[in-house]
C-alpha positions in Angstrom: -9.5 -41.3 -32.6 -11.2 -37.9 -32.7 -9.3 -35.0 -34.1 -8.1 -32.5 -31.4 -7.8 -28.8 -32.3 -5.8 -26.2 -30.5 -7.6 -23.3 -28.8 -7.2 -20.1 -30.8 -8.2 -17.9 -27.8 -5.9 -15.0 -26.9 -3.4 -15.4 -24.2 -5.1 -12.5 -22.5 -8.0 -14.9 -21.7 -5.7 -16.6 -19.3 -5.7 -13.5 -17.0 -7.8 -14.1 -13.9 -8.6 -11.8 -11.0 -9.6 -12.9 -7.5 -9.9 -11.0 -4.3 -9.9 -11.7 -0.6 -12.2 -10.0 1.9 -10.0 -7.2 3.0 -10.7 -4.6 0.3 -13.4 -5.8 -2.1 -14.2 -2.3 -3.3 -10.6 -1.7 -4.5 -10.6 -5.0 -6.2 -13.8 -4.2 -8.1 -12.3 -0.9 -9.2 -9.2 -2.7 -10.5 -11.4 -5.2 -12.3 -13.3 -2.3 -13.9 -10.1 -0.7 -15.1 -9.1 -4.0 -16.7 -12.5 -4.5 -18.2 -13.1 -7.9 -16.5 -14.9 -9.4 -13.6 -13.6 -10.7 -10.3 -13.5 -14.5 -10.4 -16.1 -16.5 -8.3 -14.7 -17.8 -5.0 -16.2 -19.1 -1.8 -14.9 -17.7 1.4 -16.3 -18.8 4.7 -15.4 -19.7 8.3 -15.9 -22.8 10.3 -17.4 -22.5 13.8 -14.0 -22.3 15.5 -12.8 -19.4 13.2 -10.8 -21.4 10.6 -10.9 -20.0 7.1 -12.1 -21.9 4.0 -11.5 -20.9 0.4 -12.6 -22.5 -2.8 -12.0 -21.2 -6.3 -15.3 -21.6 -8.3 -14.0 -21.8 -11.8 -11.2 -23.6 -13.7 -7.9 -21.7 -13.6 -5.7 -24.4 -15.0 -2.9 -22.8 -17.0 -4.1 -19.3 -16.1 -2.2 -16.3 -14.8 -4.0 -15.5 -11.5 -3.8 -12.2 -9.6 -4.9 -12.3 -6.0 -5.8 -8.9 -4.6 -5.5 -8.7 -0.8 -4.1 -5.9 1.3 -3.0 -7.2 4.7 -4.8 -4.6 6.8 -6.7 -4.9 10.1 -7.4 -7.7 11.2 -3.9 -8.4 9.8 -3.6 -12.0 10.8 -7.0 -13.0 9.3 -6.4 -11.3 6.1 -2.8 -12.6 5.7 -3.9 -16.1 6.4 -6.7 -15.7 3.9 -4.1 -14.7 1.3 -2.0 -17.7 2.0 -5.0 -20.0 1.7 -6.0 -18.4 -1.6 -2.4 -18.9 -3.0 -2.5 -22.5 -1.9 -5.9 -23.1 -3.5 -4.7 -21.6 -6.8 -1.4 -23.6 -6.7 -3.4 -26.8 -6.2 -5.8 -25.8 -9.0 -2.8 -25.8 -11.5 -2.6 -22.1 -12.1 0.3 -21.3 -14.4 1.4 -18.2 -12.5 0.2 -16.8 -9.2 0.8 -13.1 -8.4 0.0 -11.9 -4.9 -1.2 -8.3 -5.2 -0.7 -6.8 -1.8 -1.4 -3.0 -1.9 -0.6 -2.8 1.8 2.1 -5.2 3.0 1.5 -6.0 6.7 4.2 -6.7 9.2 6.5 -4.4 7.2 7.7 -2.3 10.2 9.8 -5.1 11.7 12.3 -5.2 8.8 15.5 -5.6 10.8 16.7 -6.3 14.3 17.0 -3.2 16.5 17.4 -5.2 19.7 18.2 -8.7 20.8 15.8 -11.5 20.5 13.5 -9.8 18.0 11.7 -11.4 15.1 12.1 -9.9 11.6 8.5 -10.4 10.7 8.8 -8.7 7.2 11.1 -11.5 6.2 8.9 -14.2 7.9 5.9 -13.0 5.8 8.0 -13.1 2.6 9.0 -16.7 3.4 5.3 -17.7 4.0 4.1 -16.1 0.8 6.8 -17.8 -1.2 6.3 -21.2 0.4 2.5 -21.0 -0.1 3.2 -21.0 -3.8 3.2 -17.4 -5.1 5.4 -16.8 -8.2 5.4 -13.0 -8.0 4.4 -10.2 -5.6 3.1 -6.8 -6.5 2.9 -4.3 -3.6 2.7 -0.5 -3.1 4.8 1.9 -1.0 6.6 -0.5 1.3 7.5 0.8 4.7 11.1 -0.1 3.7 12.3 -0.8 0.2 14.7 -3.4 1.4 11.8 -5.8 1.9 11.9 -6.6 -1.8 15.2 -8.3 -1.2 13.6 -10.7 1.3 11.9 -12.5 -1.7 13.6 -15.0 -4.0 10.7 -14.5 -6.5 10.1 -11.4 -8.7 8.8 -8.4 -6.7 7.2 -5.4 -8.4 7.2 -2.3 -6.1 5.0 0.5 -7.3 4.3 3.9 -5.8 1.2 6.1 -5.2 3.2 9.2 -6.1 1.6 9.8 -9.5 -1.9 9.8 -7.9 -0.8 12.1 -5.1 1.0 14.5 -7.4 -2.0 14.7 -9.8 -4.1 15.8 -6.8 -1.6 18.4 -5.6 -1.3 19.8 -9.2 -5.0 20.8 -8.9 -4.3 22.9 -5.8 -2.8 26.3 -5.9 -0.1 25.8 -3.3 2.7 28.4 -3.2 6.0 28.4 -1.2 5.9 24.6 -0.8 8.2 22.7 1.4 8.1 18.9 1.5 8.7 17.5 5.0 9.8 14.1 6.0 8.4 13.1 9.4 11.6 11.2 10.3 15.1 10.6 9.0 14.0 7.2 7.6 11.6 8.8 5.2 14.0 11.3 3.7 14.4 9.4 0.4 10.6 9.2 0.0 10.2 12.9 0.7 13.1 13.9 -1.5 11.6 11.9 -4.5 8.3 13.6 -3.9 9.9 17.1 -3.7 11.8 16.5 -6.9 8.5 15.8 -8.7 7.0 19.1 -7.4 9.5 21.3 -9.3 12.3 20.4 -6.9 10.6 21.9 -3.9 12.8 22.4 -0.8 13.0 19.7 1.8 12.8 19.7 5.6 13.2 16.9 8.0 11.7 16.3 11.5 14.2 14.8 13.9 12.2 12.6 16.3 13.2 10.2 19.0 10.8 7.2 19.4 10.6 6.0 23.0 8.4 2.9 22.2 6.2 1.5 19.5 3.5 3.9 18.3 4.9 6.6 20.7 6.9 9.4 19.0 8.6 12.4 20.5 9.4 15.2 18.1 12.6 17.1 18.8 13.3 19.7 16.1 13.1 20.6 12.4 16.0 20.6 10.0 15.2 23.1 7.3 13.3 26.3 6.7 9.5 26.2 7.0 8.7 29.7 8.1 5.8 31.3 6.0 5.7 28.2 3.8 3.0 25.6 3.0 4.4 22.4 4.5 3.4 19.0 3.1 4.2 16.0 5.4 4.9 12.9 3.3 4.9 9.4 4.8 4.1 5.8 3.7 1.4 5.2 6.3 -0.6 6.9 9.1 -1.2 4.6 12.0 -2.0 6.2 15.4 -1.1 9.6 13.8 1.2 10.6 16.7 4.1 11.2 14.4 2.1 13.3 11.9 0.2 15.5 14.4 3.2 16.2 16.6 5.2 17.0 13.5 2.3 19.3 12.3 2.2 21.1 15.6 6.0 21.7 15.5 5.7 23.0 11.9 3.0 25.5 13.1 5.3 26.6 16.0 8.1 27.1 13.5 6.0 29.4 11.4 4.5 27.3 8.6 1.4 29.0 7.2 -0.5 25.8 6.3 0.3 22.1 7.0 -0.9 19.2 4.8 -0.3 15.5 5.4 -0.3 12.8 2.7 0.3 9.1 3.0 -0.4 6.0 1.0 -1.8 3.7 3.7 -4.5 4.9 6.1 -4.1 2.4 8.9 -5.9 4.8 11.3 -5.5 2.9 14.6 -6.6 4.0 18.1 -6.7 7.8 18.6 -5.8 8.5 14.9 -9.1 10.1 13.9 -9.4 12.4 16.9 -5.8 13.6 16.3 -6.1 14.1 12.6 -9.4 16.0 12.9 -8.2 18.3 15.7 -7.6 21.2 13.2 -3.8 21.2 13.2 -3.8 19.8 9.6 -5.3 21.7 6.7 -6.0 18.4 4.9 -5.1 14.8 5.2 -4.7 13.0 1.8 -4.5 9.2 1.7 -5.3 6.4 -0.8 -7.7 3.5 -0.8 -5.1 0.7 -0.4 -6.9 0.1 3.0 -10.7 0.5 3.2 -11.8 3.4 5.4 -15.1 2.8 7.2 -17.6 5.7 7.2 -17.2 6.3 10.9 -13.4 7.0 10.3 -14.1 9.7 7.8 -13.7 13.4 8.8 -13.9 16.8 7.2 -10.2 17.2 6.4 -9.9 13.7 4.9 -9.4 13.2 1.2 -9.2 9.6 -0.2 -7.7 9.1 -3.6 -8.0 5.9 -5.6 -5.0 3.9 -6.7 -7.1 1.3 -8.6 -6.1 2.5 -12.0 -2.4 2.5 -11.0 -2.6 -1.1 -9.7 -4.7 -2.2 -12.7 -2.1 -0.8 -15.1 0.7 -2.5 -13.2 -1.2 -5.8 -13.3 -1.7 -5.5 -17.1 1.9 -4.7 -17.7 3.1 -7.6 -15.6 0.7 -9.9 -17.6 1.9 -8.4 -20.9 5.6 -8.6 -19.9 6.2 -4.9 -20.3 7.9 -2.4 -18.1 6.4 -1.5 -14.8 9.0 1.0 -13.7 8.4 3.2 -16.7 5.0 4.2 -15.1 7.0 6.3 -12.6 9.5 8.1 -14.8 
């Protein structure tokens, strides 16, 4: 019988990165930060639109990280993620981590009326049942979504990247503004990191989905530089109506910053109308060239995500990145 020797390769060689089709540029930046390549994978469609995925290298016993924000088209990208997870599970990966920089379907996180679906929970169930062992996501619409999972969930924040950018700008008399009551905790945490800047809140009444009616401002914004802080910008109705109100209340300059640039429908025309001094977002969602405008600044969160992936792989603290 031939003599069998144990492999002496480092456990770090077990780390594998793969990405779906939703944000390949971000995945490549993350791979560059980690000093490795994205694993080979075949992605294609059948004639009727069905998705096909095949991993092109052995991942038996490996820790696999699948990078796939669930952005537009959400259903296709989410289904692609599930198929990738299933492929890795069937290929005997040791641990599968779904890295979802933008978690789709997060806005329906509770029942606000009868006969509604809680899609944020449904998505959590599907990811778990597909075979993921862990999820890594950034700036959830609602932090309670972490509790929908019975597997480990690492929730990271774009705050360090946004704060680094604001530290390069000479902004005096700052006031941090939450665009709605639900975002107060996010805005307060942001304000605390900016030398405990004062906080203001926009009281809005939403008449229907993607339609916001701004009512009034709680707090003092007169002669101040107002920074609107949110997790995402979708149609930009909330942000631009809030910015207009801040101007009416005497704010000298108005900035908007958000993690996820969803940019649906009339968002670009609203954001580029001149009411906002600057719109700062991150690259969790790819922004096509036709959606770029003069006031837009896009910051990369690749290093932040790469560091989080490395810490998860090395079993070290992720939360210490944000202290």
